C-alpha positions in Angstrom: 13.9 23.2 -6.8 12.0 20.7 -4.6 9.3 22.6 -2.5 10.4 20.9 0.7 14.0 21.8 0.2 13.0 25.3 -0.8 11.0 25.8 2.4 13.8 24.3 4.4 16.4 26.6 2.9 14.1 29.6 3.4 13.7 28.8 7.0 17.4 28.2 7.4 18.4 31.4 5.7 15.9 33.3 7.9 17.5 31.8 11.0 21.0 32.7 9.8 20.0 36.2 8.8 18.3 36.7 12.2 21.5 35.5 13.8 23.6 38.0 11.8 21.3 40.9 12.5 21.4 40.0 16.2 25.2 39.9 16.1 25.4 43.2 14.2 22.9 44.9 16.4 24.8 43.9 19.5 28.0 45.3 18.1 26.3 48.7 17.5 24.7 48.7 21.0 27.1 47.2 23.5 24.5 47.3 26.4 23.1 45.0 27.5 26.1 42.8 26.9 25.8 39.2 25.6 28.6 36.7 26.2 30.5 36.0 22.9 30.0 32.2 23.3 26.2 32.7 23.4 26.0 33.7 19.7 27.4 30.6 18.1 25.4 28.5 20.6 22.2 30.3 19.6 22.9 29.9 15.9 23.4 26.2 16.5 20.1 26.0 18.3 18.4 27.7 15.4 20.0 25.2 13.0 18.8 22.3 15.1 15.2 23.6 15.3 15.0 24.1 11.5 16.5 20.7 10.7 14.1 19.0 13.0 11.2 20.5 11.1 12.2 18.6 7.9 10.5 15.3 7.2 13.4 13.9 5.2 16.6 12.8 6.8 18.6 16.1 7.2 21.9 17.0 8.8 24.2 20.0 9.0 27.9 19.0 9.0 30.6 21.3 10.4 34.1 22.2 9.2 35.7 19.2 10.9 33.1 16.7 9.5 31.3 16.8 12.8 27.5 16.7 13.1 26.2 20.2 14.1 22.5 19.4 13.8 20.3 16.5 12.6 16.8 15.2 12.9 15.6 11.8 14.0 15.1 10.6 10.4 18.9 11.1 9.8 19.5 8.5 12.5 16.9 6.1 11.1 18.4 6.3 7.6 22.0 5.9 8.9 23.0 9.3 7.6 24.2 10.1 11.1 26.1 7.7 13.3 27.2 9.1 16.6 28.6 12.5 15.8 29.8 11.7 12.3 28.3 11.0 8.8 27.4 7.3 8.7 27.7 6.8 5.0 31.2 7.0 3.6 30.1 8.0 0.0 28.0 10.8 1.4 30.9 12.1 3.5 33.1 12.2 0.4 30.4 14.3 -1.3 30.1 16.6 1.7 33.9 17.3 1.5 33.7 17.9 -2.2 30.8 20.3 -1.9 32.6 22.1 1.0 35.7 22.5 -1.3 34.0 23.5 -4.5 30.9 25.3 -3.1 28.8 23.7 -5.8 25.6 21.9 -4.7 25.4 18.3 -5.7 22.8 15.5 -6.1 23.5 11.8 -5.9 21.9 8.4 -5.5 23.3 5.9 -3.1 22.7 2.1 -3.4 23.4 0.5 0.0 23.4 -3.3 0.3 23.3 -4.6 3.8 23.8 -8.3 4.7 20.6 -10.0 5.7 18.6 -6.7 5.4 16.6 -4.9 2.7 18.8 -2.9 0.4 18.3 0.9 0.4 18.2 3.3 -2.4 18.8 6.9 -1.2 18.6 10.2 -3.0 20.8 12.8 -1.5 21.1 16.6 -2.0 24.2 18.3 -0.5 24.8 22.1 -0.5 27.2 24.5 1.2 25.6 27.0 3.6 28.7 29.0 4.5 32.4 28.4 5.1 31.7 26.2 8.1 28.5 24.3 7.4 27.2 21.9 4.7 23.6 20.7 4.5 22.6 17.1 3.6 19.0 16.2 2.8 18.4 12.5 2.1 15.3 10.6 1.0 14.8 6.8 0.9 13.6 6.0 -2.6 13.1 2.3 -2.0 9.4 2.5 -1.3 8.9 4.6 -4.5 11.0 2.1 -6.5 9.0 -0.8 -5.1 5.7 1.0 -6.1 7.1 1.6 -9.6 8.1 -2.0 -9.9 4.6 -3.1 -8.7 3.0 -0.9 -11.3 5.1 -2.3 -14.1 4.3 -5.9 -12.9 0.6 -5.0 -12.7 0.6 -3.6 -16.3 2.5 -6.6 -17.6 0.2 -9.1 -15.9 -3.0 -7.1 -16.9 -1.8 -7.1 -20.5 -1.2 -10.8 -20.5 -4.6 -11.5 -18.9 -6.4 -9.3 -21.4 -4.7 -10.9 -24.3 -6.0 -14.4 -23.3 -9.8 -13.7 -23.8 -9.1 -11.3 -26.7 -7.1 -14.0 -28.5 -9.8 -16.6 -27.8 -12.5 -14.3 -29.2 -10.4 -13.8 -32.3 -9.9 -17.6 -32.9 -13.5 -18.3 -32.2 -14.6 -15.6 -34.7 -12.4 -17.3 -37.4 -13.9 -20.7 -36.4 -17.4 -19.3 -37.0 -16.4 -17.9 -40.4 -15.1 -21.3 -41.4 -18.1 -23.2 -40.1 -20.7 -20.8 -41.5 -22.6 -23.7 -43.0 -22.8 -25.7 -39.8 -25.4 -24.0 -37.6 -24.7 -26.2 -34.6 -21.0 -25.3 -34.7 -21.8 -21.6 -35.1 -24.1 -21.6 -32.1 -21.4 -23.5 -30.0 -18.7 -21.1 -31.0 -20.9 -18.1 -30.5 -21.7 -19.3 -27.0 -18.0 -19.6 -26.2 -17.4 -16.1 -27.5 -20.1 -14.9 -25.1 -18.2 -16.6 -22.3 -14.9 -15.0 -23.2 -16.6 -11.6 -23.5 -18.1 -12.0 -20.0 -14.6 -12.9 -18.7 -13.1 -9.9 -20.4 -15.8 -7.6 -19.0 -15.3 -8.9 -15.5 -11.5 -8.5 -15.8 -11.7 -4.9 -17.1 -14.3 -4.1 -14.4 -12.1 -5.4 -11.6 -9.0 -3.6 -12.9 -11.0 -0.3 -12.9 -12.3 -1.1 -9.4 -8.8 -1.8 -8.1 -7.4 1.4 -9.5 -10.2 3.4 -7.9 -9.6 1.8 -4.5 -5.9 2.6 -4.4 -5.4 5.7 -2.2 -9.2 6.1 -1.7 -10.2 6.7 1.9 -13.8 5.5 2.6 -16.2 7.8 4.3 -16.3 6.9 8.0 -20.0 6.0 8.4 -21.6 3.3 10.6 -22.3 0.2 8.6 -24.7 -2.6 9.5 -22.7 -5.9 9.3 -25.9 -8.0 8.9 -26.8 -6.0 5.8 -23.4 -6.4 4.3 -23.5 -10.1 4.8 -27.0 -10.3 3.3 -26.0 -8.4 0.2 -22.9 -10.6 -0.2 -24.9 -13.8 -0.1 -27.6 -12.5 -2.4 -24.9 -11.7 -5.0 -23.6 -15.2 -4.9 -26.8 -17.2 -4.5 -27.3 -18.1 -8.1 -23.6 -19.2 -8.4 -24.0 -21.3 -5.2 -27.2 -23.0 -6.6 -25.4 -23.9 -9.9 -22.7 -25.6 -7.9 -25.0 -27.1 -5.3 -23.2 -25.1 -2.5 -25.1 -24.4 0.7 -24.8 -20.8 2.0 -25.4 -20.2 5.7 -24.8 -17.5 8.3 -24.1 -17.5 12.0 -22.6 -15.6 14.9 -23.6 -12.4 16.7 -26.3 -10.3 15.0 -26.6 -6.5 15.2 -22.9 -5.6 14.9 -21.8 -2.4 13.2 -18.5 -1.2 11.8 -17.1 2.0 10.4 -16.6 2.3 6.7 -18.2 2.2 3.3 -21.1 -0.2 2.9 -20.7 -0.8 -0.8 -17.0 -1.5 -0.5 -17.4 -3.9 2.4 -20.2 -5.7 0.6 -17.8 -6.1 -2.4 -15.1 -7.5 -0.1 -17.3 -10.0 1.6 -18.9 -11.0 -1.7 -15.5 -11.7 -3.2 -14.6 -13.9 -0.3 -17.9 -15.8 -0.6 -17.4 -16.1 -4.4 -13.9 -17.4 -3.8 -15.1 -19.9 -1.3 -17.8 -21.2 -3.7 -15.3 -21.4 -6.6 -12.8 -23.6 -4.6 -15.4 -25.9 -3.0 -16.6 -29.1 -4.5 -20.3 -29.7 -5.4 -22.6 -30.0 -2.4 -20.1 -28.2 -0.2 -20.9 -25.5 2.4 -19.9 -21.9 2.8 -20.5 -20.2 6.2 -20.3 -16.5 7.0 -20.1 -15.7 10.7 -19.8 -12.4 12.6 -18.5 -11.8 16.1 -17.1 -8.9 18.2 -13.4 -9.1 19.0 -12.4 -9.9 22.6 -11.1 -6.3 23.1 -14.4 -4.9 21.9 -12.6 -2.6 19.5 -13.3 -4.5 16.4 -15.7 -6.8 14.6 -14.6 -10.0 12.8 -16.4 -11.3 9.7 -15.3 -14.9 8.8 -16.0 -16.7 5.5 -15.4 -20.5 5.8 -15.6 -23.4 3.4 -14.9 -27.1 3.3 -13.3 -27.0 -0.1 -9.9 -27.9 -1.5 -7.9 -25.7 0.9 -4.7 -23.8 0.3 -1.1 -25.1 0.6 1.2 -23.1 2.9 3.3 -21.9 0.0 0.3 -20.5 -1.7 -1.1 -18.8 1.4 1.8 -16.3 1.3 0.8 -15.2 -2.2 -2.9 -15.4 -2.5 -3.4 -11.6 -2.1 -1.0 -10.9 -5.0 -2.7 -9.5 -8.1 -3.5 -12.2 -10.7 -2.2 -15.0 -8.5 -4.3 -18.2 -8.6 -4.1 -21.3 -6.4 -5.6 -23.4 -9.1 -5.5 -21.8 -12.5 -7.6 -24.3 -14.3 -10.4 -24.1 -11.7 -10.2 -20.3 -11.7 -10.6 -20.3 -15.5 -13.5 -22.7 -15.3 -15.3 -20.5 -12.8 -14.5 -17.2 -14.6 -12.0 -16.0 -12.0 -9.7 -13.1 -12.8 -7.1 -13.5 -10.1 -8.0 -10.1 -8.7 -10.8 -10.9 -6.2 -8.6 -11.3 -3.2 -6.4 -8.3 -4.1 -9.5 -6.2 -4.1 -10.5 -7.6 -0.7 -7.1 -6.8 0.7 -7.2 -3.2 -0.8 -10.7 -2.6 0.7 -9.7 -4.0 4.2 -6.5 -2.0 4.3 -8.4 1.2 3.3 -10.7 0.6 6.3 -7.8 0.2 8.7 -8.7 -3.4 9.1 -6.8 -6.7 8.8 -7.4 -10.0 7.1 -6.0 -13.4 8.1 -6.2 -16.9 6.5 -6.4 -20.3 8.0 -6.4 -23.2 5.6 -5.5 -26.9 5.4 -5.3 -28.7 2.0 -8.3 -31.0 1.7 -10.1 -29.5 4.7 -11.1 -26.0 3.5 -10.2 -22.4 4.4 -11.4 -19.6 6.6 -10.8 -15.9 5.7 -11.3 -13.6 8.6 -11.7 -9.8 8.1 -11.4 -7.6 11.2 -12.7 -4.0 11.0 -13.0 -1.1 13.5 -16.2 -1.3 15.5 -18.7 1.6 15.2 -19.5 3.6 18.3 -22.6 2.4 20.1 -25.9 4.2 19.6 -27.3 6.2 22.4 -28.9 4.0 25.0 -26.8 0.9 23.9 -24.3 -0.8 26.1 
């Protein structure tokens, strides 16, 4: 049995037993007298208190299909509407369980016009001759997560097959051109490039899996140091492409989080800006406090090719690329911005994008500001 349901039933049984003991005790000892109407009312109050303690949508339905007790989640999920069961199929199951006394599980697929469909898992069981309990969970988030996992595995497999297939073909080419040393060196160089691409892809997949569900240690982080590390990691790439790296804004800012993760996030943004800039372009990293003084913004701007509005909505999807050919040319994996988004979300921050095709892009990460040191402010 589900632990949550078991705990709920235990509490509910305890409340009902207490009510029965109270009733029996008062019959044995008539003084002091308690009005007869108070006992059912007290039992109903017990049911309400227990049901409210359940995190899932829960409701107790009476003999006349009336709602005896429910929690706020039951209203949110539409299990309860007014003083009645709000889902017809669930009401049918309640009546069947009341008639047979056999507990039942079911899944409900609810399609609503213009709204996200819902996939509910319901457990219904009879408490006594008058009461039936319903516990309902929304499985849509779980199903979405499972679908995202399947998509990720499919995309990762496809992305891994590309460099592996290239290495295989190049190895055959080397074997066939074994007498041509120039060709062998050329093919060997291309194998090295594909291996580097494969290594980067595997590394980013591992990093992304580690970031999911990881809560960074809440430590003060020097934003200037994060920016410096990010620029140093990309300096050789910028020099190869004749891209100028500059910084600006307000120095001395601090945020709360993990320094290594934040350096990875900003570094990925800088690398992305370089990759999508033409030769002799410019990438600028600026820092500033937010107007409400509660956050710090780190912006990475370029004057590159820009992003079309349709692409802006998808750039944080895993393996999505605005320009696949350019990404392949620069060794991109399609996971850089996904990693940035995961890190920023883990730090309770936000990321926004401004872009105009042909004019460049600006990615702005906003993070919680660290408390001021003693003597500051």
